[in-house]
Structure formats: structure tokens, C-alpha cells
N, C-alpha and C positions, 0 to 999 in steps of 0.2 A: 540281409533283408531287414533286420531290426534297425540297423543304422539308417537305412534309407527311409523306412517308415517313420521313425522318430523325427528325422530332419524334414521330411515332407510335411509332417503334421505341424511342426513348430517353426519352420523356416519363416523368417520375417523379411519383409521388404524394407528397402532403405539401407543406408550405410550402417556398418557395425559400430555400436556405441562403446568406445573404449573406456568411458567413464561409468559404465554399468557396474553396480557394486559387486555382482557375481564375478565378472571378469577382472575387476580391479583387485579383488581379494585373491583371485587365481594367480595373478602375476606378482603382487607385492605383499601377500600375507602367507606365502608358502615357504617352508624351511628350505626346500630344494632350490629356491630362487631368491634366497635372502640377500645374495650379493647385489641383486637388482634393487632391493629395498634400501640397502646401504648406500648405493649410488644415488638413488632418488633423494634420500634424506640429506646426504652431503651436498647435493646440488641445491637443495632448499636453503641450507644453512650458509652456503657461500654466496648465494645470490645477492643478498644485501647485508653488509656488515657495518654497523654504525661506527663512526670515527672513534678511534681509541680502543676498539675491540678487535678480537681475533676469532675467526671461526674455528671451533674445536671439531675436528673431523671424527667421524664414527668409524671404529675399526671392526666392530662386530655387534650383532644384535641377537636377542632371543625373543621369540614371539610369545605374547601373553594371552590369557583368556580374553576374547573380544567381548564377552558378555559378563557384566558385573551385577551381582545381585545386591540390591540396596541393603546396607547394614542397618539402617534405621527403619523401623516398622512403618509401613504405609508411605514410604518415600519411593520415588521413581528410580529404577535401575538404569544402566546404560548399556548400549550395544554399539560396538565399533566396527569400522571397516578394516583398519589396520592398527594394531596395538603392539608396540615392541619396546624393549629396554636395551639400551646400548651398554657396551662394556663398562663405561664409566658411571652407569646407574641412571642416566637420564631416561625419562619416559617419553616416547614418541607416539602421538595419536594422529592418524591420518583419517580424515572423514571426507567422503565425496557426497555431494548433494546435487542431484539432477533437476529436481522440481523446485520451483521458487518457494522459499520458506521465509516468511517475514521475520521469524524469530530464530533464525539460524545462529545468530551471534549469541543469543541467550542460551540456546542448546549447547553451543560450543563451550561456553563458559561453565555450564552445568557439568558437562562431560569432563572438562579439565579439572574442575573442583573435585569431582569424584576420583579422578586419577590421583590427585594429590592426597585426598583424605584417606583413601584405602591403602596407602603405603604402610601405615603403622598399625601393628596389632596392639592390644592392651598392654600398657607398660613400655611401649616403644619410646625412643628418644627423638625429640624434634630435630636434632642435628643429623639424624639419619635420613631425613626427607631429601629427595632429589628433585630437580626441576622437571616440570611437565611442559613439553613443547607440542602445541596443537597445530596441525596443518589442515586447513580447510580448502577444498577445491569446489567452488560453486559454479555450476553450469548456468548461472543466471546473475543478474546484477542486483546487488543489495546495498553496497556501501558507496561505490564510486559514482562518478559523473561521466556520461558519454563524451562531454566536451573535454574531459581530461583523461583520455584513455591510457595515458602513460602511468596512471595510478592503478593499474590492474592488480598490482601486488601491494599489500599493506602489512606492516608489522605492528602488533599491538602488545604493549607491556604495561606493567605497573611502574609508574614514574612519579617523581616529585613534580607536581603541577607547576611549581614556580621555577625550579632550576632545570627541569627535564633530566635530572640525574636518574639513572637506572639502578636503584638500590635494592629493589625487591626482585630477585632473579628466579622466583619460584615458578612462575607461569608466563608463557608468552604464546602469541597467536600469529601464525603466518597465514594470511587469507588471500586467496586467488579468485578473481572474478573472470571466468573464461570468456564471456562475451566482450569484455573490455580488452582482454589480451588479443582476441581475434581482430578487433578494430585497430588496436595499436600496431599490430604487425602488418596489417594491410596498408596503414598509413606510412609505415617505415619501410615498405617494400620488402618485407620478410628478412630484415637484417637482425639476426639473432645475436644476443650478447654473451650468452653462457649456456652451460649444459642444462640448467633448469628450464630455460625457455625452449630448448630443443626437446626435452622430455615432455613438456606441456604441449608442444606442437603435435607430438605423437598421440598423447591421450585425448587431445581436443580435436584431432583430425584436421589440423590446420596446414594448408599448403598443397594438397593434392599428392598423387602417387609419385610423380617425377621428383617433386621436392622431398618426399619421404624417403625415396631411394637414395638421393644425394645425402640426406641426413644420416641414413643408416651407414653409409660409407665412412663418414667421419666420426660417428658416435657409436661405439660398439654396444652400448646399452640399448639404444634404439633398435639396432640390428637384432639383438637377443629378444627384445619385446615383440618384434614382428614375427620371429620364429615361434615364440610362445603363443602368439595369437593364432597362428596356423594350427598348432596342436589343439588349442582350445576349441576352435571352430570345427575341427574334425572329430572331437570327442562328443558322442551322442548325448551322454548324461550331462556334461558341462554345458553344452549348447542348449539343451532342453531347459536347464535351470536358468540360463541367461534369457532365453525366449520368454519363459514364464514371467521372469522379473520385468522384462521390457513391456510385455503386454499388460501386466498389472499396473505399471507406471503410466502407460499411455491411457489405459482405461480410467485411472484416477485423474489424469490430466483432463480427459474428455468430460468426466463427471464434474470436475471443478469448473470447466468452461460452461457446461450446461447449467450448473448451479448459479454461476455468476450471471449468465444470461437471464435465467429465471428471476434472480433477485433484481436485475436491471428492469425487466418487464414489470415485476411487481412494483418496483419503485416508480416507474413511469406511470403505471395505473394509479398508484396512490397520489402521485404528483398531479395527474389529470383530475382526480377526484377533488384533491385539495384546491386545485385551480378553479374547478367548476364551482366548488363551494364558496371560495373567496369571490369568484365572479358573480355568483348568485347574491351573496351578501352585499357586494359592492353595487351590483345592479339594483338590488332592492333599495339600498340607501340612496342611490342616484334617482331611482323612481320616486322614492319618498320625497326627495328634495325637489325633483321636478314637479311632483304633485303639490308640494307645499308652495312652490313658486307659482304654479298655475293657479292654486287657490288664492295666493296673495294677489296675483294679477287680476283674477276674477273679482276678488274682494275689492281691489282698488277700483276696478271698473264699476262694480256695483256701488261702491262708496261714492265714486265721482258722480254717478247717475243719481244716487240718492241725495247726495249733497246738492247737485244742481236742482233736483226736484224740491228739496227742502229750502234751498236758496230762493228758488222762484216763489215758493209759498211764503217764505219770510218776506221776500220783496213785496209780494202782493199784500201781505198783511200790513207791512210798514206803510205802503202807499194808502191802504184803506184807513189806517189810523191817522195818517197825516191829513187825509181828506176830511175825516170826521173832526179833527181838531180845527181845521180851517172853517168848517161849517159852524162849529160851536162859537168860534171867536168873531166871525165876520158876517154870518148870514142872519143873525138875530133869532135863529130858530132855537126852540127849547130842546132839552135832551129827549123829552118824550116824543117830540115831532121828528127828531133825527132818527130815534130808535124805530118809530113806526115806518118812516121812509125806507129804511134799509132792512126792515124785519129783523131787528136785532134786539136782544134783551136790553132793557134800560140800564141794567147794572154795568154792561160793557161800556156804554157811552159815559156813564158817570165815572168809571174807573180810568178813563183816558187821561194821560198826563197832559197838562197844558203846555 
């Protein structure tokens, strides 16, 4: 009854997420299934081997503490999905990230740096340091380009920028972008090249049930993973932890979507306000310019009218003066007689230019 109650309470709809961190640790961070971890790591190392190099296979691993307390006060510690040391001393760190994280590369480097730094105790010798190999499975796109889906896997190392020589072998990063892999395999009609791609098809749920059954027939690791998954899903405690993890992730994704939508709405409103303000300012300036233009036009009209009026007055004045001059010169009338005739001050008649 307890089993049924727990599963009824926490049973989730939708496909089982094999990249869930609870399940991923269940199958690849368990001492009883370390042979699956060894197979996975060897598949990663043999997937791409640069020219002139050889993949060094792993014979055995021991699992290490997945949570590291920061040695330096006030610095951030690290928490891993899978952390193991091979028999030859190399440190392997596997990290799965389901939600999009813009700074996943920075976090990966920080984790790898911590893996490297925490190898030595006080007084330790630097020649005792062993390489750190970081493997990141991203269930989102971060580095690649959808147009180049064949670049779903990338290897990052410290190299000579000019010669591309790999001289610093302390740290390397194997990064997988699952959405690009899915697109690449769809385009290639599910033609898998090696065991690494087969294992990623299992963890990424790529290909459907029939394809997965065919994969399990030719790859015993996939077959064992499917059996381990059945046990996991039948275990009430394990499945409950998985369901809680999935719900927390989905709730966080929903919250991020809501926050982004709210930020977009706020941005739109701010944009509208800025637009209205700019429109008001522009409209006010245009109104002022139109007003000034109307004023200038009215001024021009008034000026033209006033000018015509003044012109008419000046014309009439000029005609009167001309007539007065003619009278003075040809009529034989005196200035007093002319002033009296036109009811004008004698001074204006005397001041006329001849």
C-alpha cells in the first residue's frame, strides 16, 4: 500500500527523463554499477582522438565525494553529479544540466579548477597533480549552431594559440549539446558511429522504443541501463526523489518563463511610455514649428498688407508732394496761398525739395 500511495502521489506525466540528476547518479555514480561508469567514460574518450594521440582506456575507478567544501574562506564550493578517479589517477567529472544556463561553461571551468586545486595538501608536490577531465551533458544549446548540427560534441583544451600544440594536459572539457545531437541524428537517419552516440541515444531518449530495443541487442551497456531503469522506477523512494527533482525543475522553468514574460511586458510598457514621451516631445516640437510657420505666414500676410498700406500712403504722399512742387514752380502761387488751399502748415510747403 505504501508503494502505491507514494507512486500515485508523485507519479509524473510525460516521458521518463534519463538526464534527471537523481537518476543519472543512480546509474553512473553507484559502486555496484561502476562498470557502467567505466564503459561510459571509455566511450567518451574514444569518440574523438586528435591526430597523433591515443585514447588511454580506463580499467577501474573509485568514486569520490561529490561535494567539495571551499578551502578558501568565503569562496564557493562545488557539487558534482559524478566524480571519480581512475586507476591511473585521472579525475573524471561528469555534469548534467537540464535547464538552460548561460554561464555553464564558466561553472564547468570553476568546477574543474577546484578538482585540480584540491588534489594537493599543504606541502604537496606539483608533479603529483593529475589531469582533470570534465564531461558536460547539456540538454540545451549553448555553444553550437543549429546550421552545423554535426558539431554537437566539442573538445576544449589549453593549447598554444599559434601552433595549436596541446602542451598543457592538466584540464580538458568534453561538451555535448543534446538538442544538436538529436537534430544531427535525424538528418543522418539515425546512423550511429560509435558506442558514445549509442549511450547518448539512451540518455537523451532518441529513436523510440523499437530503436532502443535494437540498440540494447547490440550494446550490452544499453541493455543494462534499461534494466537498471526498471528497478529505479519500481523503487518508491528513488522514484519519489526523482519526481520531486523533476517537479522542482519544471516549477523553476515555469517561474523563469513567467519572469521573462513579466520582464517583456514591463519592457513593452516602458517602451510605450518612452515612445509616447518621444512622440509628445516630437509632436510638441512639430506643433511649435507649425505655430512658428503659421506665425511667419501670418506675419508675412500682415507685413504684405501693412506694406501695401504703407506703400499706398507713401505713394499718395509722393503724389501730393509732386503736385505741390508743380504748383510752387508753375502756378505763380506763393507758399502761403498753397498752404491755405490745402490746409497745410506753411512749414511743410517751405520744406518741400525743389
